N, C-alpha and C positions, 0 to 999 in steps of 0.2 A: 504495500501500499502504500500512495506515492506523500508528501508533506506537503498541506496544501493550505498550511499556517500563515504564508505572508500572501495570499490570493486576491489581489484588491490593493493592496497596500502598495502602491507604485506612487511616485513622487512627484510633481511639475515637473523637475527636471530630465527624470526618463521620459515623459512626451516631447520636452523639446527639442531635446535631441535626439530623438526621433526623426525617420526620413520625411513621417507628414507634419512633423514639428517644425523642422527645418523650413519644409516648402512652403508652410503656416505664416511663420514668421517672414521670412523673405518676402512674401507675397503682400504683408500687410505693412512691411517696409516703406516698398515700393508704392503702394496705393495713398502712404500715407507723406510718404514725398513726393507724388507729385500732387495733390491734394493742396498741399503746404505754397509749392513755386504755383501752381495754377489761379489757385485762389486764398490767395495771400490776402488780400481786400476785402472778400468776402469774410473771410475769418476777421481780420482785426475789424469791421465794419459792425459783426457780430458779438464782440468781446463786452461793452459794455454793457448788453441786452442779457449777458451771461453773468457778469458780476451783479446787476440787480435780480437774477434769478437766484444766485449765490445765496443772498441775504435769507430769504424766507426758508429754503430749505436747510441752509445751517442752523436757524432759530429752531426747526422742527426735530432736528437728527440730533443737534449738540446740548438738549435743554434734557434730558433723560437720565443725567446722574443725578438731580439733587433735589428730587422728589416731586410731589404733587403742588399746585399752588396753590388750595385749600386747606386750611386744618386750624389748630388753635395758633399759631407762631407769629399770628398778623400783629403788626405791630410793636412787637417785643424785640430789644436789641437781641444779637449773640452773647450770650452770656454760656458759662462752661456749666456743665450740669452740676446736678444738686448732689451734694455729697447725704446718703441716708444717715439720718439723726439715730444716736445713739453712743455707744464706747467708740470713744476715736484715740489713736494711739501717737 
């Protein structure tokens, strides 16, 4: 019986250095270069709109780490947590 414990555990570098990966990377690089050289004016013209679009997207996706906006702490300044009452050393 053969060992299939690493079946499905291929890294991205295995794919990139395969024949299909090299061909895909080459085609994407060539197309990117042609789009950049032939359509630079269009790309630079869209840049202000992309920056404006980035503002709401960053607001939506970057505010996930500080909890919800509702709760009991409205109007209270940031204070360290209270120590429990009782015997202190």
